[in-house]
C-alpha atoms as one frame of an Amber mdcrd trajectory, in Angstrom:
protein
 -23.608  -2.697 -12.215 -24.438   0.852 -11.306 -21.432   3.148 -11.050 -21.080
   6.781 -10.122 -19.611   9.205 -12.635 -16.655  11.184 -11.456 -16.809  14.974
 -11.612 -13.036  15.242 -11.485 -11.263  16.889 -14.431  -9.875  14.503 -17.022
  -6.197  13.668 -16.718  -4.021  14.202 -19.758  -0.831  12.479 -18.601   0.353
   9.651 -20.878  -0.786   6.319 -19.536  -3.056   7.875 -16.902  -6.212   6.315
 -18.321  -4.532   2.895 -18.475  -3.424   3.104 -14.857  -6.879   4.214 -13.726
  -8.503   1.346 -15.598  -6.054  -1.069 -13.961  -7.009   0.352 -10.596 -10.726
   0.033 -11.327 -10.254  -3.618 -12.224  -8.133  -4.156  -9.128 -10.810  -2.667
  -6.877 -13.712  -4.383  -8.652 -14.503  -6.733  -5.766 -14.438  -4.010  -3.146
 -16.530  -1.740  -5.379 -19.127  -4.496  -5.843 -19.390  -5.244  -2.136 -19.516
  -1.604  -1.131 -21.951  -0.175  -3.661 -24.272  -2.816  -5.167 -27.208  -2.459
  -2.765 -26.388   1.149  -1.954 -26.491   2.112  -5.626 -29.768   0.247  -6.109
 -31.321   2.401  -3.397 -30.104   5.554  -5.108 -31.752   4.510  -8.359 -35.244
   4.885  -6.935 -37.216   7.701  -5.407 -36.318   6.728  -1.858 -34.757   9.623
   0.067 -31.491   9.436   1.960 -33.111   8.216   5.157 -32.016   6.076   8.086
 -32.633   2.915   6.089 -30.177   4.074   3.451 -27.610   5.021   6.091 -27.976
   1.617   7.762 -27.400  -0.146   4.442 -24.327   1.968   3.730 -23.013   1.251
   7.230 -23.380  -2.501   6.730 -21.467  -2.421   3.463 -18.687  -0.222   4.805
 -18.150  -2.726   7.594 -18.227  -5.707   5.217 -15.602  -4.008   3.045 -13.371
  -3.698   6.142 -13.444   0.054   6.576 -13.528  -0.717  10.296 -15.833   0.609
  13.007 -14.193   4.029  13.657 -14.063   4.973   9.963 -17.551   3.633   9.282
 -19.035   5.574  12.190 -17.327   8.783  11.092 -18.769   8.433   7.578 -22.345
   7.507   8.496 -22.452  10.233  11.163 -21.159  12.947   8.832 -22.989  12.007
   5.631 -26.577  13.019   6.572 -25.450  16.341   8.021 -23.639  17.278   4.802
 -26.505  16.419   2.463 -28.781  19.445   2.439 -31.319  18.106  -0.043 -31.988
  14.547   1.007 -34.055  13.832  -2.119 -31.144  14.650  -4.432 -29.998  11.075
  -4.794 -26.911   9.875  -6.636 -25.089  13.104  -7.457 -25.205  14.563  -3.952
 -24.502  11.311  -2.145 -21.624  10.472  -4.472 -19.957  13.842  -4.119 -20.411
  13.920  -0.347 -19.119  10.354   0.065 -16.169  11.167  -2.140 -15.313  14.200
  -0.016 -15.500  12.196   3.213 -13.298   9.429   1.825 -10.790  11.920   0.506
 -10.528  13.621   3.884  -9.427  10.264   5.322  -6.906   9.324   2.625  -5.417
  12.702   1.708  -3.166  12.946   4.813  -1.388   9.662   3.926  -1.064  10.418
   0.212   2.712  10.929   0.271   4.711   9.286  -2.548   8.166   7.946  -1.784
  10.600  10.400  -3.328  14.325   9.690  -3.255  16.270  12.864  -2.364  18.384
  14.031  -5.286  21.285  15.146  -3.119  20.814  12.840  -0.159  23.279  10.407
   1.397  23.816   7.337  -0.765  22.611   4.718  -0.886  19.024   5.564  -0.053
  17.865   2.457   1.820  14.445   0.853   1.545  14.049  -1.801   4.244  11.204
  -4.166   3.391   9.292  -5.849   6.211   6.130  -7.881   6.614   4.625 -11.205
   7.626   4.884 -14.356   5.532   2.939 -14.503   2.293   2.220 -10.825   1.711
   4.185 -10.710  -1.544   7.198  -8.888  -0.164   9.891 -10.275  -2.472   7.710
  -9.803  -5.554   7.023  -6.249  -4.413  10.764  -5.614  -4.250  11.097  -6.544
  -7.908   8.272  -4.183  -8.837   9.602  -1.310  -6.743  13.070  -1.774  -8.224
  11.568  -1.533 -11.706   9.681   1.605 -10.679  12.818   3.434  -9.570  14.909
   2.184 -12.488  12.357   3.708 -14.859  12.834   6.972 -12.963  16.544   6.828
 -13.806  17.922   5.611 -10.476  20.569   2.927 -10.049  19.330   0.110  -7.815
  20.865  -2.770  -5.881  19.059  -5.556  -4.000  20.072  -7.144  -0.691  18.957
 -10.734  -0.031  18.362 -10.344   3.698  15.873 -13.210   3.811  18.338 -15.977
   4.610  15.750 -18.096   6.422  13.701 -19.265   3.426  15.812 -21.301   0.992
  13.992 -20.129  -2.126  14.007 -16.462  -1.130  17.498 -15.709  -2.427  16.810
 -17.420  -5.741  13.520 -15.576  -6.073  15.197 -12.244  -5.443  17.993 -13.084
  -7.884  15.367 -13.790 -10.540  13.950 -10.314  -9.983  17.479  -8.946 -10.143
  17.940 -10.591 -13.529  14.638  -9.218 -14.810  15.627  -5.708 -13.769  19.321
  -6.137 -14.660  20.463  -5.135 -11.172  23.007  -6.652  -8.768  21.801  -8.801
  -5.864  24.069  -9.138  -2.825  23.532 -12.526  -1.158  25.178 -15.041   1.153
  24.528 -18.670   1.981  21.254 -19.926   3.426  21.114 -19.354   7.165  23.625
 -16.483   7.121  23.162 -13.596   9.511  20.668 -11.231   7.903  22.179  -8.124
   9.455  25.608  -9.100   8.050  24.104  -9.429   4.566  22.583  -5.965   4.848
  25.881  -4.489   6.081  27.818  -6.050   3.190  25.200  -4.718   0.794  25.536
  -1.211   2.199  29.294  -1.342   1.709  28.930  -2.595  -1.854  26.240  -0.068
  -2.766  28.299   2.837  -1.455  31.467   1.637  -3.217  29.549   1.519  -6.503
  27.741   4.817  -5.856  24.329   3.132  -6.112  21.331   5.402  -5.616  18.942
   2.950  -3.940  19.490  -0.232  -1.939  16.330  -2.310  -1.440  16.784  -4.820
   1.376  14.652  -7.937   1.675  14.027  -9.460   5.093  12.532 -12.765   6.182
   8.788 -12.838   6.578   7.847 -12.984  10.218   4.700 -12.889  12.275   4.367
  -9.752  14.347   3.998 -12.036  17.395   7.393 -13.751  16.908   9.592 -11.908
  19.402  12.914 -13.426  18.351  12.392 -12.592  14.689  11.208  -9.092  15.519
  14.423  -8.658  17.517  16.363  -9.689  14.409  14.567  -6.981  12.463  15.483
  -4.442  15.122  19.112  -5.562  14.767  19.008  -4.979  11.001  17.621  -1.505
  11.602  20.464  -0.768  14.053  23.078  -2.026  11.588  21.937   0.527   9.017
  22.454   3.343  11.511  25.778   1.870  12.608  26.986   1.852   9.004  26.165
   5.532   8.630  24.126   7.558  11.150  23.204   9.937   8.334  21.176   7.242
   6.585  17.452   7.590   7.165  15.979   4.412   5.688  12.482   4.033   4.383
  11.057   1.221   6.523   8.371  -0.039   4.187   5.785  -2.429   5.604   4.118
  -4.711   3.068   0.544  -5.671   3.963  -1.876  -8.061   2.268  -5.195  -6.251
   1.795  -7.010  -9.554   2.276  -5.997  -9.754   5.930  -8.480  -7.007   6.757
  -8.379  -5.531  10.242  -5.436  -7.750  11.227  -3.317  -5.394   9.121  -3.747
  -2.792  11.843  -2.191  -5.052  14.460   0.685  -5.928  12.129   1.328  -2.245
  11.518   1.385  -1.398  15.212   3.828  -4.201  16.056   6.232  -3.549  13.175
   6.077   0.172  13.836   7.060  -0.415  17.451  10.001  -2.565  16.333  11.581
  -0.457  13.583   9.534   2.690  13.058   7.484   2.178   9.898   7.755   5.144
   7.536   5.595   3.830   4.695   3.061   1.169   3.761   2.585  -0.884   0.628
  -0.813  -2.588   0.353  -0.745  -5.635  -1.936  -3.300  -7.999  -3.493  -6.128
  -5.472  -3.681  -7.348  -7.258  -6.792  -7.911 -10.481  -4.858 -10.152  -9.196
  -2.082 -13.345  -7.286  -1.344 -11.715  -5.877   1.791 -10.035  -2.895   0.147
 -11.650  -0.641   2.728  -8.807  -1.541   5.073  -6.782   1.221   3.451  -9.109
   3.778   5.074  -8.716   2.149   8.491  -4.934   2.201   8.095  -5.005   5.848
   7.095  -7.258   6.957   9.945  -5.762   4.876  12.739  -2.032   4.945  11.918
  -1.415   8.073   9.827   1.530   6.300   8.168   2.047   7.307   4.511   0.781
   4.820   1.957   3.483   4.661  -0.698   2.390   1.911  -3.108  -0.547  -0.359
  -3.859  -0.559  -3.648  -5.760  -3.468  -4.468  -8.062  -2.140  -7.509  -9.954
   0.725  -9.879 -10.604   2.378  -8.106 -13.528   5.412  -5.859 -13.204   3.406
  -2.731 -14.009   0.554  -3.623 -11.628   2.404  -1.756  -8.883   1.048   1.770
  -8.567   2.204   4.784  -6.642  -0.661   5.510  -4.274  -2.816   8.455  -5.279
  -5.844   9.157  -3.097  -7.881  10.859  -5.844  -7.353   7.991  -8.272  -8.067
   5.392  -5.601 -11.406   6.945  -4.651 -12.391   7.486  -8.290 -11.670   3.822
  -9.032 -13.457   2.638  -5.896 -16.651   4.569  -6.664 -16.669   3.919 -10.412
 -17.996   0.892 -12.221 -15.681  -1.034 -14.563 -18.548  -1.443 -17.002
């Protein structure tokens, strides 16, 4: 398959090439859907005309970039290409610039303050099936490798297997998991975890919550209660409210984000399962329409398949062939 060559300077950080290759593989389906026909057009002598723009528009929509983002790209692209017969190089660079302008404002890694109030709380939220508990295990591993002490709170008391699943991740990462019996009050579990984490001087407390549809008012109220409990424990705590979204849900992710943001004030997004969908363009819709920082992306099932979001790397991987 045709793939554009990046003009970006080569990275020299250890493991950078491996991470980029992982990302390319994870975005392979989106890359294929977005660029197959578009790249074929660029191979020939055909200029960048309305037919090319129409084809690009169709593929942006199919890859779930959404109507507002798609329109902004197809409207801006022709105006920025001065020589419309200069095919691949000009189109690639211009498309890259447009995509980067969308993603750069939400490219804000989650950094734990060195001298902040402890514990730093990461409250995980999301609908059922997005991979929230698995993501907790991966995020815990990420911060442990940075030298932080981590504790997990089993706030999902609704699903019987949730506590066991989180405890398994605790064992893998060699961290303590605070849990109570099935059906216990989730807010009480979080409060107990806060007390325990502070007594042990833990750097980061990652709190699981039950998966819930954004349309379930009673469960959203429970999430609001958990958020209030954190403030009640210590008003100085400013938790990271991290919303986990499945990239395969496409435009529905926007509705989920709006509803969860209204409930608890989302401060960051983690987009999972990018490797299992051709709808990776949803990340651009999320960036343009919500402006909420994208902290992490998931491109596989393994522990190291969690990546800190980097807009330059994401666009390079999206526009580059894995071949």
